[in-house]
C-alpha positions as CSV (number, residue, x, y, z in Angstrom):
1,M,145.2,45.6,110.3
2,I,144.9,42.5,108.1
3,A,141.6,41.9,106.4
4,A,140.1,38.5,107.0
5,G,140.1,37.7,103.4
6,A,143.9,38.3,103.1
7,V,144.8,35.2,105.2
8,A,144.9,32.0,103.3
9,V,144.4,28.8,105.4
10,T,146.3,25.9,103.8
11,G,145.1,22.3,104.3
12,L,147.1,20.0,106.5
13,V,148.7,17.1,104.7
14,L,150.3,14.2,106.6
15,L,152.7,11.9,104.7
16,P,153.9,8.4,105.7
17,P,156.7,8.1,108.3
18,A,159.1,7.0,105.5
19,A,159.1,10.6,104.3
20,S,160.7,11.8,107.5
21,A,163.3,14.6,106.9
22,A,165.0,14.2,110.3
23,D,166.2,11.4,112.6
24,N,167.1,11.7,116.3
25,I,170.7,10.3,116.6
26,A,171.6,11.3,120.2
27,T,170.0,12.3,123.4
28,V,172.2,14.3,125.8
29,P,171.2,15.0,129.4
30,V,171.6,18.7,130.1
31,G,169.6,19.4,133.3
32,P,166.1,20.3,134.4
33,S,163.9,22.3,132.1
34,P,166.1,23.4,129.1
35,W,164.2,26.1,127.3
36,D,166.1,27.7,124.5
37,V,169.0,26.6,122.3
38,A,171.6,28.3,120.0
39,I,174.5,26.9,118.0
40,A,177.9,28.3,117.6
41,P,178.8,29.6,114.1
42,D,181.3,26.8,113.5
43,G,178.7,24.2,114.2
44,T,180.7,22.4,116.9
45,T,178.8,23.5,120.0
46,A,175.3,24.0,121.2
47,Y,174.2,26.2,124.2
48,L,171.0,25.5,126.1
49,S,169.5,27.6,128.8
50,V,168.6,25.3,131.7
51,R,165.9,27.2,133.5
52,D,165.5,25.2,136.7
53,A,169.3,24.9,137.3
54,D,170.2,28.5,136.5
55,T,172.8,27.3,134.1
56,L,173.9,27.4,130.5
57,A,174.6,23.9,129.3
58,V,177.4,23.5,126.7
59,V,177.0,20.5,124.4
60,S,179.7,19.3,122.0
61,L,178.3,18.3,118.7
62,E,181.4,16.4,117.9
63,S,181.1,14.0,120.8
64,N,177.3,14.5,121.4
65,S,178.0,15.1,125.1
66,K,177.7,17.9,127.7
67,I,181.1,19.4,128.3
68,A,180.3,22.3,130.7
69,D,177.7,23.9,132.9
70,I,178.0,27.7,133.2
71,A,176.3,29.5,136.2
72,V,174.2,32.3,134.9
73,G,171.2,34.2,136.5
74,D,167.8,33.1,137.8
75,A,165.5,31.3,135.4
76,P,167.5,31.6,132.2
77,N,165.4,31.8,129.0
78,G,166.5,33.2,125.7
79,V,170.0,32.5,124.3
80,A,171.9,34.3,121.5
81,V,175.4,33.7,120.1
82,S,177.6,36.4,118.6
83,D,178.6,35.9,114.9
84,D,182.2,35.3,115.8
85,G,181.2,32.8,118.4
86,S,183.1,34.5,121.2
87,R,180.1,35.5,123.3
88,V,176.8,33.9,124.4
89,Y,174.1,36.1,125.8
90,V,171.5,34.6,128.2
91,A,168.3,36.3,129.4
92,N,167.7,35.7,133.1
93,Y,164.0,36.1,133.6
94,L,163.6,36.2,137.3
95,D,166.5,38.6,138.2
96,N,166.1,41.1,135.4
97,T,169.6,40.6,133.9
98,V,171.4,39.3,130.9
99,S,174.5,37.2,131.4
100,V,177.4,37.6,129.0
101,V,179.4,34.4,128.6
102,N,183.0,34.1,127.3
103,T,183.0,30.9,125.1
104,A,186.8,30.5,125.3
105,T,186.7,30.0,129.1
106,N,183.0,28.9,129.4
107,T,182.4,31.5,132.2
108,A,180.0,34.4,132.7
109,V,182.1,37.5,132.5
110,A,179.5,40.2,132.8
111,T,175.9,40.8,134.0
112,V,173.8,43.4,132.4
113,P,170.9,44.9,134.4
114,V,167.7,45.5,132.3
115,P,164.5,47.2,133.4
116,G,162.3,44.2,133.5
117,T,161.9,40.4,132.9
118,P,163.9,39.5,129.8
119,R,162.8,36.5,127.8
120,G,163.6,36.6,124.1
121,L,167.0,37.8,122.8
122,A,168.2,38.7,119.3
123,L,171.5,40.3,118.0
124,A,171.6,42.9,115.3
125,P,173.4,41.7,112.1
126,D,176.4,44.0,112.9
127,G,176.6,42.7,116.4
128,Q,176.5,46.2,117.9
129,R,173.1,45.8,119.7
130,L,171.3,43.1,121.6
131,Y,167.6,43.3,121.7
132,A,165.6,41.8,124.6
133,A,161.9,41.4,125.0
134,L,160.7,42.3,128.6
135,T,157.6,40.2,129.1
136,Q,156.0,41.7,132.1
137,Q,156.8,45.3,131.1
138,D,155.5,45.1,127.5
139,R,158.8,46.5,126.2
140,V,161.8,45.8,124.1
141,V,165.2,47.2,125.1
142,A,168.3,47.7,123.0
143,V,171.6,46.9,124.8
144,S,175.0,48.1,123.5
145,T,177.2,45.1,123.2
146,K,180.2,47.5,123.5
147,T,179.3,49.2,126.8
148,L,176.8,46.5,128.0
149,T,174.3,49.2,129.0
150,V,170.7,49.8,127.9
151,E,170.6,52.4,125.1
152,S,166.9,52.6,124.4
153,E,163.5,51.0,124.9
154,V,160.1,50.9,123.3
155,V,156.6,49.9,124.3
156,V,155.3,46.9,122.2
157,G,152.2,44.7,122.6
158,D,151.0,42.7,125.6
159,D,153.3,40.0,127.0
160,P,156.1,40.1,124.4
161,H,158.0,36.7,124.1
162,S,160.4,36.7,121.2
163,V,162.3,39.2,119.1
164,A,163.9,38.5,115.7
165,I,165.9,40.8,113.4
166,T,165.8,40.8,109.6
167,P,169.1,40.0,107.9
168,D,169.4,43.6,106.6
169,G,169.0,44.9,110.2
170,M,166.1,47.2,109.2
171,Y,163.3,45.5,111.1
172,G,162.7,43.8,114.4
173,L,159.7,41.6,114.8
174,V,158.3,40.9,118.3
175,T,155.7,38.3,119.2
176,N,153.1,39.5,121.8
177,G,151.5,36.4,123.4
178,G,149.0,38.5,125.4
179,D,147.2,40.1,122.4
180,N,148.1,37.7,119.6
181,T,150.0,40.2,117.5
182,V,153.5,40.9,116.1
183,T,155.0,44.3,116.6
184,V,157.2,45.5,113.7
185,L,160.0,47.8,114.8
186,R,162.0,50.0,112.5
187,L,165.7,49.7,113.4
188,P,167.9,51.2,114.8
189,T,165.4,53.9,115.8
190,M,163.1,51.4,117.6
191,A,160.0,53.1,116.2
192,V,156.9,51.0,116.0
193,S,155.9,50.8,112.3
194,Q,153.2,48.1,112.4
195,T,151.1,45.8,114.5
196,V,150.1,42.6,112.7
197,P,147.4,40.2,114.1
198,V,148.5,36.5,114.0
199,G,147.3,33.4,115.7
200,A,146.7,32.6,119.4
201,D,149.7,32.8,121.7
202,P,152.5,33.7,119.2
203,G,155.8,32.4,120.5
204,R,159.0,32.1,118.4
205,I,160.0,33.6,115.1
206,A,162.2,32.5,112.2
207,I,163.1,35.0,109.5
208,T,164.5,34.3,106.0
209,E,164.6,35.8,102.6
210,S,163.0,34.1,99.6
211,A,164.6,33.6,96.2
212,A,162.7,36.7,95.1
213,T,164.4,38.7,97.9
214,A,161.1,39.3,99.7
215,Q,161.5,39.0,103.5
216,V,159.5,36.2,105.0
217,A,159.0,35.5,108.7
218,Y,157.4,32.5,110.4
219,V,155.6,32.8,113.8
220,S,154.5,29.8,115.9
221,N,151.1,30.2,117.4
222,R,151.1,27.7,120.3
223,L,147.5,27.8,121.3
224,G,146.3,28.4,117.7
225,N,148.0,25.2,116.5
226,S,149.4,27.0,113.5
227,V,152.3,28.9,112.0
228,S,151.7,32.3,110.5
229,E,153.7,33.3,107.5
230,L,154.4,37.0,107.2
231,T,155.8,38.5,104.1
232,R,157.1,42.1,103.6
233,S,156.1,43.7,100.4
234,G,156.1,47.3,101.3
235,V,154.4,46.4,104.6
236,W,154.3,43.2,106.6
237,S,151.2,41.1,106.2
238,V,150.1,37.5,106.9
239,T,150.2,35.6,103.6
240,R,149.5,32.0,104.9
241,T,148.4,30.3,108.0
242,I,149.9,26.8,108.2
243,P,148.1,24.3,110.5
244,V,150.6,22.5,112.8
245,P,149.0,20.4,115.6
246,D,149.9,19.9,119.3
247,N,151.1,23.3,120.4
248,P,153.8,24.4,117.9
249,L,156.6,26.4,119.5
250,G,160.2,26.2,118.4
251,L,161.1,27.1,114.8
252,A,164.1,26.7,112.5
253,L,164.6,26.7,108.8
254,S,166.4,24.1,106.7
255,A,169.6,25.1,104.8
256,D,167.8,25.3,101.5
257,R,164.9,27.2,103.2
258,G,162.5,24.6,101.8
259,L,161.6,23.1,105.2
260,L,160.5,24.6,108.5
261,Y,161.2,22.5,111.6
262,V,158.6,23.0,114.3
263,T,158.7,21.6,117.8
264,Q,155.4,20.4,119.2
265,L,155.2,21.0,122.9
266,G,152.1,18.8,123.2
267,S,153.2,15.7,121.3
268,S,156.9,15.2,122.1
269,S,157.7,15.6,118.4
270,M,159.3,17.9,115.8
271,A,157.4,18.3,112.6
272,S,159.1,18.9,109.3
273,V,156.9,21.2,107.2
274,R,157.5,21.5,103.4
275,L,156.9,25.2,102.8
276,A,156.1,24.8,99.1
277,N,152.8,23.2,99.9
278,A,152.5,23.5,103.7
279,A,152.6,19.7,104.0
280,I,154.0,18.0,107.1
281,V,156.4,15.5,105.5
282,G,157.9,14.0,108.7
283,S,157.7,13.8,112.4
284,T,160.7,13.1,114.7
285,S,160.5,12.0,118.4
286,V,162.6,14.5,120.4
287,G,161.7,14.0,124.0
288,I,158.8,14.9,126.2
289,M,158.1,18.7,125.8
290,P,160.3,20.0,123.0
291,S,160.5,23.8,123.4
292,A,163.1,25.0,120.9
293,V,165.2,24.0,117.9
294,A,168.3,25.3,116.1
295,V,169.8,24.2,112.9
296,A,173.6,24.0,112.7
297,P,175.5,25.9,109.9
298,G,175.7,23.7,106.9
299,G,172.2,22.3,107.7
300,A,173.2,18.7,108.4
301,R,172.1,18.7,112.0
302,A,169.7,20.3,114.4
303,V,169.5,20.4,118.2
304,V,166.2,20.4,120.1
305,A,165.7,21.5,123.7
306,D,163.4,19.1,125.6
307,F,161.9,21.1,128.4
308,G,160.1,18.2,129.9
309,G,162.8,15.6,129.7
310,G,165.9,17.6,130.6
311,T,167.8,16.7,127.4
312,A,169.1,18.0,124.1
313,S,168.2,15.9,121.1
314,V,170.8,15.9,118.3
315,V,168.9,15.4,115.0
316,A,170.4,14.4,111.6
317,L,168.6,16.2,108.8
318,A,168.0,14.9,105.3
319,P,171.4,15.0,103.4
320,Q,169.9,16.8,100.4
321,L,169.1,19.8,102.7
322,A,172.7,20.4,103.6
323,A,173.9,21.7,100.3
324,Q,174.2,25.4,101.3
325,P,174.9,27.3,104.5
326,A,172.0,27.5,107.1
327,E,170.0,30.7,106.9
328,S,170.7,33.1,109.7
329,V,167.8,33.2,112.2
330,R,168.4,36.1,114.6
331,G,166.0,35.5,117.5
332,T,164.3,32.6,119.1
333,T,162.9,32.2,122.6
334,A,160.1,31.3,124.9
335,S,156.4,31.5,124.2
336,G,155.8,31.7,127.9
337,Q,156.8,30.0,131.1
338,V,155.5,26.5,131.3
């Protein structure tokens, strides 16, 4: 448990529009209700789960256009791309499966049954396991990417939405929207090591490592209008609560890890939050109900899934933030069915 006095609430600072750290440069129609997005390691392609079309939309970031629709399962949610870019995994919420997509042919080549309703997906750093949050079963399962079978499962909190893996592969963090907690799993054993209270309706997660090598995670609290910062120093604890208005959901870190991009489901915008002082330094219009964001390797562009408008927004990020490779964020998905 986290003592009340251990959580610092940082004041909200709004800077003028001229300070914007991102500009929408293209809007690409992808189909009804895109929910999650992931970008290929070479930065040329984005993949979006299109929930009401049962497809995975493939968007070229070279031409800023949709180049393929791939049939997957019923109500696709979470998306994860392998480190070599050869596979995309898609959680199919309403038929209890995960689709495996071959990116060379843009076809689904396998369907993996899972024991429940999968929403969030995350790959282990070594690529050997895929972790899936099963929302209605309050569980997380580990799927072997070699055999495409479920290896193990564990009970977590109420209504798990997202799962993310630390870069060293030692921990998995799971947001539980039903009880406002994050479950910390020790990997690969899947043992529950902690339960950390956060804000109301925690959704997506972004994990990084600070310059001091401490592991830091950010959790969007959609109904709490905030982002919880969790830091591991022996154990995981909430070190800051950052106010972000209008139902924050999607999260992605800038290349220099100085900014956190946050989609605001209730305002049609993406906020750019300066992590040094928790100030919102820009707001970018990205559709009607932006649900997810991913930053391309190199950090020069981001792609936002617009659940309400059926589009993908391609966003140019501030040039000074593209100086080093984008931080690996292993896990981002829905904070609930809208």
